[in-house]
N, C-alpha and C positions, 0 to 999 in steps of 0.2 A: 504493500500500500504506500502511496506517495505521501510525503510529509510536507509538501509545498502548499497544501490547503486548497488547491484548485478543484479536486474532485468534490470535496464537501461543499465548497461555495457554489459550484455549478448545480449540484443537486438541490441545494437550498434555494437558489434563485429560480429554478424551475418550479419548485413547490410554491413559491410566492406568486408565481404568475399562472395561477389556475391549474397547477399540476401539469404544466407544459411537458410533453414527452420529448425524448431524445430525437425522435423522428421529426417532430415539429420544429425543434431548435435547429436541426440540421437543414431543414427547408428554408428557414429564415436566414441562415448563414450561407446557403448554397454550397454545403459540404456534405459528405457522406455521413450516415448515421453511425457507421463504424468508427469514424474519426471522433465523434462526440463521445462514444463509449470509451475510446482510448483516453480522452481527456479525463473522464470520470473514474477511471480505474488507475490513473497515474502513470499510464504507459506512454503518454506523449504529452508534451507541453505545447500549448497554443502558440503559434507564431504571432508577432506583434500585431499584424493586421487582423488576424482572426480574433485575438484577445480583445482588440479595440471594438470589433464588430459585436462580440458577445456583450460587452459593456453597453453598446448602443441598444441592443435588443432589450436588455433588462434595466436600462437607465441606471447602471451601477458604476459608471466611470468615476475614477480610474481603477477600480478594485481588481478586476480580472487581469487587466493589462499589467498592473504593478506586481501582482502575484506571479505572472508568467515571467516578467523581467527578473524578479528576484530568484525564481527557480532556475533560470538559465545561468545566472551569475554564481549561484551557490554550488552548482554541480562540478564544473571542470576547472582545473587550473588554467592560468593564462594561455599556456601553449596549446591547450586543448580547445579553448574557445576560438583560437585563430582558425581552426579547421572549418567549422561551420560558417564562419564569416567569409572565408575564401570561397566556399561552395556557393553561398548565397549571392555573391557579387560576380562570380565568374560567368563568362559567356561560353566557355568550353572547359571541360574537365577531362584530364587523362589520368587514369589511376592504374598502377601495376601492383599486383599482390602475388607473392610466391608460395605462401603457406596457408592462407585463409581466404575466404570470400571478401571482396571489398565491402566496407561498411555500408555504402549506398545501395548495395544489392542484397544485403542480408535480410532474411526473414526474421520475424521477431523470435521464433524458437531458436534459430541458429545463433542470433546475436546474444540471446540469453545464455546459451550454452558456452559461447566464447567468453563472455564477460565473467561468468561464474567459475570459469576454469583458470582464471588468472590470479593476480595478486590483490584484487579488490575484495572488500568485505561484502557480504550479501546485500546489505542495504545500499552501499555505494554502487554495486553492480547494477541494481535495479534502477538507480537514478541515472546512470550512464545509458542504460537501455532506453529509458524515456527520451533522453537527448538524441540517441542514435535514430530512433523512429521519427523524431522531430526534424532531424537533418534530412532524412529522405523526403519527407513531405515538402520541406522548404525548397528542395531541388526539383523534384519531379511533378509537384502539384501547382507550381506557380504558372502564371499566364504564359510566359515564354521560357520554357526550361532550357538549360544550357545543353550544348552538344556534349554527350558523355561517352568517352571511350574507355573500355576496361580491358586489360590484358591480365589473364589469370593463369598461373602454372597448373598443369594437369594434376599435380600432386595435391594442390589445394582443393580441387574438386572431389577428391577421393577420400578426404580426411573428415571423419565425423560419424556420429550415430546414424545408422542407415535410415531410420524413420525421418529424422530431422533432415538428412541430406537429400532424401527423395523430394520433399517439399521445397528445399532450397534450390536444387537443380532445376526443378520445374519452374520455379519463380524466375531464375536467371534466363531460362529458355523463353519464357513469356516476355520478360523485359527486353530481350534481344530483338524482338519483333518491332519495337518502337522505332520510329524514324530517326529520333535524336539519340538513340542508344546503340553503341557498337560494342559487342562483346567478342573478344578473341581469346583463344586458348594456346598457350605454349606447350606442345606435347613433350613428353619425356624424351621422345626421339630427337628433339631439337638439340640435345646435349647441353654443354655448358654455355652460358650466356651472361651478359652484364646484369641482368635482373636478379641473379642469385646473390648479389651483394645486399639486397633488401628491398622492401616496398617503398614506393614514392608516388607523389602526385604532382602534376603540372596543371596550373590553373591559368587560363587566359583571362585577363581582367578587362571587362567591357569599357570601363571609364578611362583607364590609362593606356590601353592597347598593349600593355606589357604582359609578361609571364612570370608567375611566382611559383616556386617549388615548395614542396612539403615532404619531409622524411620523418619516419618514426622508428622507434626500437622498443625494447622491453620496458623502458622507464618513462620515456617522454617523446614528444614530437617537436619538430622545430621548423620554422619557416626558412626558406632559402631564397634570398633576394639578390645576392651577389651575382652579377651577370655571368662570370666565368663558371660558377657552380651551377647556375641554371642551365647554361650551355652544356655542361657535362650531363645533366639529367636529360636534356633534349637528345643528346647523342645516345644515351642508354635507351631512351624510348624508341628512337629510330632503329636501333639494333634489335630490340624486342619485336617491333613491328615486322621486321624482316624474317623472324623465325616463327612468329605466331601464325596459326591457321587463319584463313579468311573467315569472314562472318558465317557463311553457310556451313562450312566444314566444322567450325567451332560449335555451332548450334547442333549439328549432327552428332558430334562427340558427346556433348552434354546430354542429349536425349538418349544416346547409347548407354551412358553411365546410369541414367535413371532406370533403364530396363535391367541393368545388372544388379540393382539393389533389391 
């Protein structure tokens, strides 16, 4: 259960407004009912615009918006907050992962398993889970989503609980059909390549026209803004693109792995 107060407040506000249902609130906000359910179970934090719209519906400004802002501030350290900010401002995102599924493509069950298998306390893992789901909504559900390219090592697609991985792989296959999403797989047969040094992201920024890098490890992540270091990540990406399978072949491999589970 979330400790940010948003679930309790939303249920209370609905009860004050003639027992408004989740479905009715979703219609007023032009969002899905499942998204409202995630807000009320603490699995996702409303984005600023959505929180503001909720306050308008209930004439509760700035209650929900402030709760959402405080929730986002309290969850991650500074270096982690930089990641969703990059994703929200980017016109294009390129992400490489060698051991796990990229965060933006993770199902809730997979993300929960990953977060609870690390160094986080159970409570902190649940908070990070809510943030991860919010990150996905901020990228894929906005009016003009960025172009997203993902390269994933085959090993990362094979690691995990079979039940969770079946749902996860099916989700990736579905996402790969979107016009602004490209998913490619680097097969084991590709041999050694630059990506084995670790995961990274490149974000093309709409306002500045520049590119910013982001790399992470066991303990933390960090922004890469030095032009020479960004250029090195660009070279690594180009090398990975050269050994990764094309879109259709990558999707075929993913669906083949689903059948093997």
